[in-house]
N, C-alpha and C positions, 0 to 999 in steps of 0.2 A: 575202585574207584566207588569207593566209598568217601573217600580221603578224598577224590576231585571234587566230590559231593558237597562235604564238609567243607574244605577252601568255596566255597562259592556260595555256598547257605552266607558263610561270615560274612562276604565281601562282596551283597546283598545288601545285608544288615548294617553293615559299617556304613554303607553312599545311601541307605537310607535315615543314618543316622542326622550321616552330616547336612543333608534340605531337608529333614523335619525340623533343624534348629532355627528360633524365634532368634532374631538382634534387635538391639535397641541403640535408638540416639539420641543422645545427651549431650548436657554441654551446659555454657555458660554465657546469661547476654552484659552487655556495657556497655554505657552509655561511652561517652568521646572523652569524659574528665575519667574514663576507667571508671565511673561506681558503679554498682552490682544494680538491675535492672525490674525490681519486680513484677508480678502478673501481666508480664508479655505475651499476648493470644502467638498459639503460633501453630499450624496449617500442612499437616503432609497433601500433597497431593499425588496423585498418580493418572496420568489422561485425562485432566485439568476434574475430578472428581476431587471430593476429602476425603483421605480412609483415615487418616489420623488426627486429632487437635488435644492441644494439650498448655499446662501454663503456669510457667516460673516459678519459683516458689520467690521465699522473702530472701533469698540469698543471691537470686539472679540464676539460680537453676532448673536447669529441666531435665525431665527421663521421657521418652518416647516407646513402647514395644513396636517394631513393625517388623516383619517379613521382608529379608533379604531382595535389595532389588536397588531401582531408581527411582527417584522422589522428588520434588521440587519442594524444599523449604520455604517457608513465608513466617516471618514476625512483623506483630506488630504496634505499636502503644503510640496514643495520643498521644499529639504535639512532635512525635516522627515522624522518619521519611521507612517507608515501610522495606521491609530485609527483605530479600528474595535472594537462594542460594539451590542449584542441582547438584545435590549427591545423592552417590554411591553408598548401600548400607550393608552392611555385610557383618560378619557377627563378629568378626575379633576388631570392628569402630570404632579408633581412639575420638574422644572428648572433644567437642570445637569451642571453638571460643571468637561470639559475635559482637559489634560492635554496631549497635543503633548510634545515625546520624539524624542530628534534630532537623524539622521540618525548616523551611525557610517560612516566610512570614509576609505574605503578600497583599497590600494595600492598594485597589484603584482609585483615583480618585478623579469623579466627574467634574469641568468648567465648562461652565453655560452659558450663554451673553444676557442672560438676567442677573448678574452681581450686582447693579444698585434697583434692581425693582424692592418695591414699597407695599406690602400687604395692608388691603384695608380691612384685615377683620381687625376686632377691637379688639383683643387677645396679642396681637404685632403689632397692630399701625402705632406707627410716629406717632400720632396725635393720644396715642393712650396707653400708660403703664400698667399692669397690672400684677401687683404683690399678691403671689397663690401663698399656700399651707402652708410652705418649708418658712415665707421668711416671716410669717405673721407669728410663727412661733416665738422667732428670736425675739419679738418684739419686746417693750417694758410691762411691766407687772402694771407698774401703777401708773392709777388711767388719767394724772397731768403729765407726767411725761412722756404717754405714750400720744396724748394730743402733739403736745411739744416736736415731738420725731415726726408723726406728718407732716406738722406746719413747717417743721427744716425739708421733708424730702419734697412735698409740692412747690415748698419753695423753689428749689434748683432745679428742680423737672420745669414746672411752667409758668416760672416768672412771678411769682405770687408773690414771695420776698419773707416771707412767713408769714401771709396772711388770709391760710389758703379755707375757701369757704370747704365745708363739710357738709354733702347729703347722706344721709342716713336711710336710706330703706325707699330713697323715694324725696324722702322731706327731706328739706333745708335748713340749716340749724340744728338745736341737737347738740346732747355731747358728747362724746364719743365710746359706744362702748366698752365695758375689759376683752383682751386681746381675744379669751377664751370664748365668745359668743360672733367674732368676725368672721364669715366664711371666705371673703374676697373682698379684697381695698383695688379701686381702680382711680385713678390719677392723670385728669384731664388736662393733657399740653393744648386744646386747642378752647380758648380764651371766649371765644363767641358762637352764641347757641342761643336762638331764639327761645328754647323751653323755661331759663333763667333770665331773672330782672335784669341782670350786671353782666359786665362784660367779669364774667369768672378765672383770671390766673391760678391755674392747683388747683380749678375744679376737685375736690376727694369725693366718692362716691363707696361707700360702707357698705354690703348688704353681709346682712345678722345673717345666721343658721338657724333654721327653724330646726320645731321640735324634731326627733328621727324617728325611725320608725322603730328602734329599737329601746329601750330605757336606759342609763346612761346614768350615774353618776358622781362629782366631786365634792369633794373636799379637803382645803387643805387649809393649815394651820401655824402660824409662824410666829415664834417671841424672842427680843433682844433686850437686854438689856447692858450701862454701862460696866457689866464686872470684868473685862476682858479688855477694857478701850484704857488709853496712856492719860497722863493727868493731862493737862491742857498747860500751857512753859509757861503764857501768860496769865494765868490767877493764882493770887495768889491771899495770903488771909491779912487783916489789921497788922499782926506781927511782922511780917513777912515771911513766916513759914510756906510752906506748898499746900497748896489744898487736898480735899481730898477729890476724885475724878468726881466730875460735870455729871448728876445724873445724864441719864435717855436710857430711853422704852423707845419700844417697837412692837405689836400686836396688831396680829393681820388672820383673821379671818378669811376666810371664803366658801360655801358653797352653791353646787348648781345638780339642775334636775334636770332630764328633758327623758320627751319619750310620749306615745300615743297613749292619751287618754280613751278615745275611742279609733279602733287602730285602724288604720288607711281612710280615716275620716275627720279625727281633734286630735290637735296635736300641744303639745304646750312645754319651754323653757321658761324653768326658771332659776334665775341667780340672783342673791344676796353677799353682800359684805361688809363687813365692819372693819376697819382700818385704825390704832392708836398710834400716835407719832409723836414724840414727846421728847425735840433735840434741845439743845443747849449752844447759847448764843452766851460767848464772853465781851462785857464791854469794856473798856479798853478807854480811857479817859483820860484830862484831867483838873479835877476841881480843889475852889479855893480851900486851901488849911486853916486850921485854925491861927496859926501864926500871919497869918492874910498871905501869902504865896501859894504857886501852886504845887501840886499836891498827886501824886498818880494814885488814879485810885481803880480797880478790876473786881467784876463780880459777874456768877453768873447769872445767864433768864432760862429759867425752863419756858417752850415754848410748845405749846401744849395743841394738836394738829389731829382733828377726830371727821370718820368721814364715814360713811351709816350708808349706804347705796340697796336700792331695788330693785330688778328687773322682771318680766313677764310677759312671754310672748307666744301666743297661741297662732294655730292655722287650722281654719276647718272649711274640710271640700262642701261646698254647699251641692253640689253636683258635682257632673263629670265635665264640664264645660266652666262651673265659679267658683272661685277657691275667696275667702273671706280672713283675714288673717288682722293680728288687735295687737298690739304692744302697749303697756305701762312703764311708766318705769321714774323713778323717787331718789329722789339723793338730799339729806343734808351733810350740811358740813362744817364744821367749828374749827377756829383758827384765833385763838388765844394768846393775847401776849405778845401779842405782832411787833417789835420792832422796825423803825424805817430809816436811814438817815446814818449804815453805817455802827461803827463799831463803839462814834463814841459820844452814843445818844443814852440819855441815861435811860432808867425804867421809868418813871415817870411820864416818860412819853409813848407806854405805848398803847396799844388797842385791840377790840374785839373784834372777829371776822368773821358772821352769820351769812351763811346761803343755804337758801330752800330752792331745789329745784323740783318740777314734774311737768310728766307729760304725756301724753296720751292721743296713740298713734291709730285709725283704724280704715284697711284698702282692700275692697274690692275688686277681683281683675273676674274681665268675662271673656273665656276664649269663643271670637264669632261664629269665624273661619279659618283658617287653615293658617289664613295670610295678614289678620284681623283682629284684634286684642282689641279691649276696652278698660280704663279704671278711673274709678273714682280714689280720692283718697280725702280724708280728714287730720284733722290733727290739732287739740286744746293742747298749751305748753304756758306755762305761766315758770318767772323764772325770782325771786325774792334773794336779796343782799340788802344787809346791813354793817355797817364799821361802826362802830362806839370806843372815843378815848377814856378809858382809864380816868383821865386830873381832866379837870374841865379850867385850865389859866390860858394865860399866854402864854404862848412859847419863847424858850428866851435858846437862842446861838449862836456860842463863841466859836468863833474860827477857831481849829485846829486843836481844841481842848476841849467841848462838850457842846450839846444839842440838851437844853432839860426845857419843864415848863409842861404843857399840856399836850398831848396830840396833834389837835383841831382835825381830825378828819371824821364828821363825823357826816355820813352818807348813810343815805335809805334809797332804791328803786325796786317798783312791783309791779316787773312789767306779764303782761300777759296777748296772746295769741290766735286766732283760731284763723285755720286756713285749711281751704275749701279749693281741690284740683278736680279737675272731668276730661280724661284724655283717651283720645283715640292714635291708635299707632296700625298703619300698617308697613309688614316686611315681604317685597317681592324676590324676583328673579335682580333683578337690577336698579330698583327704585323702593327708597325707604320715605314712608311721610311718619311724622307725631305729630301733634296740633291737639288745641285742649286752651279749655278755659281755667282760669286761678285769680281767688279769690282770698283779699289773709284783711284782717280788722284783728287793730294794733289797739293797747287798753297799755298808751307808755307810765309813770308815775316817776319820780324821779325830783330827790329834795339830796342838794351837791351845799357841804355848810362847812367849808375849807376852809379857815385862814378866818373866821368870822371873827373873833376874840384879838387876836393883833400876834407877830412877832415881830422881838427885839433881836437885833443881832448888832455885836459889839465882835470891833475886830480882830484884841487877839485877849487876855485873862484882865491883862492888866487894867483897859478897858473897862469889863465888869465889874470890877472894882473898884472905878472909879466911878460908878454909877454914868458912862459915857459913852450914848449907842451909836453903833452906827448910820442904821435906818433902826423904821419899824415900818408895818406895812400889816394891811390890814384886808379884809375882802367886804364887801359891803354888793346888797343888792339883793332881788328876789332870788333866793336859793330853790323856787320850786317852778317844777315843769309837767303840768297834768295834759297828756293829749290824748286824740283819741283819736284812728284817725282809717277809713276806710281805703284798701286798694285795690284793684282789676285790672285781670291781666288776658288777655288771646293771643296764642302764637299758631306758627306753623313751620315746620322744621323740614327738608327735605335732604336725601342722601343721595343722589345717581352714580350709578355705577356708568360712567359711562362708555371705558372700555378697559379693558385687564392691568393700565398703569396708569390711568386715571381717576378717580374721582370727583364728585363735584357737589360740595357742600351752598345752600343755600338757605336764607330762610326773613321772618318779619316780624315782627313783632309789634304789641297795642297794650300800653296799658293807659288807666286812668285812676 
């Protein structure tokens, strides 16, 4: 009896041990190329409930403890189809090898009947090309190159042919600001607007940045000289030996500061730049030799170019609806020892050019109602330019040999303009109206003494040595122009959105 009881007890213990053991589900996850897949999310379901979770290791392996039984195995990974399989977990279950497939990419393309619809929004209209931040950052740093580049773009889009009109913050004319001060550029492809005095093909509106809500500063410095330049192959010394490298030097200093002076009321943007560029032009001419024949002549000529620019802009919130904008800009440029007429022009034909520009602008904007805005503008601009030849002699041109004598391009201009505008703008759901009065007072002074001493032209070097010129030209008359003029105008410009696909623009202008 005791022997039977002991046998029964051992049998019960064995059964309990077998059914009390826990099993494991393990394996490796691969993709369709056979590469291991780490980080795959693994879940075990029983009766639609998650009972166990895990993640594959860096080698794609996984191991999840589970009680013996039937489970739904689910594996999920980004960009792959979810893998599911019914598995029976036992204590002696071997490892699984699971291959996951890439998910299919589905793209829906909706074709509508409005494929030829033209938007009348200024940012997307065919009448206006808007150049944003990314485009502006890629523009040239040099202001002259920037102006030329914008003229070429406006000419190609608006038919201006390189003679684009620039409107800076609502003021026509003036110098294009440095690209760091430009917020947006709008090129109008529609030349007919009654707001402006003439047909404006490629009219380019430049909107500058106001002082920002936070303090920002910028300091740039650039230096370059002739140390790494190559020698000029056309320039040799008198004994025919190679010359030293022609001198060349560039200095470029630029600084900018912007930020609030009175937070949420008064902001300021200051920009200063000093630019020096000393390039070298090589003269390659044929001049009379000591033996009475032609002699090749080459020499370097340094042409310094200095440019100083100061710009200050301020924005003042008078109250909730009135804002005052003030802008001042001053520029001083010197171009020394300039030669015109090609590489055969000798150094005594050089001239110096000085340009000074200054402008002051003030603009007040009042938001009268949600749809009505009133704006008053005033601008004073002064432009001075003077070109002085270094030698005051008759000019001598010997065809295919050299150009010598005096420069004879003594010019001076001094122009002062005062401009006033009073504008009212209404913007409704389908109707936009802009009307106003404009007045400009111009004081223009110009002195042009080109070729007032005279120019001898010779057909060849032999004719020059013989003293027989081909022709002699000289300009006579009064070189002075001094004009004061007052111009006034009133206009009204309408834009009517008649339908979703049709926008009508019309206006009228009277000038006196």
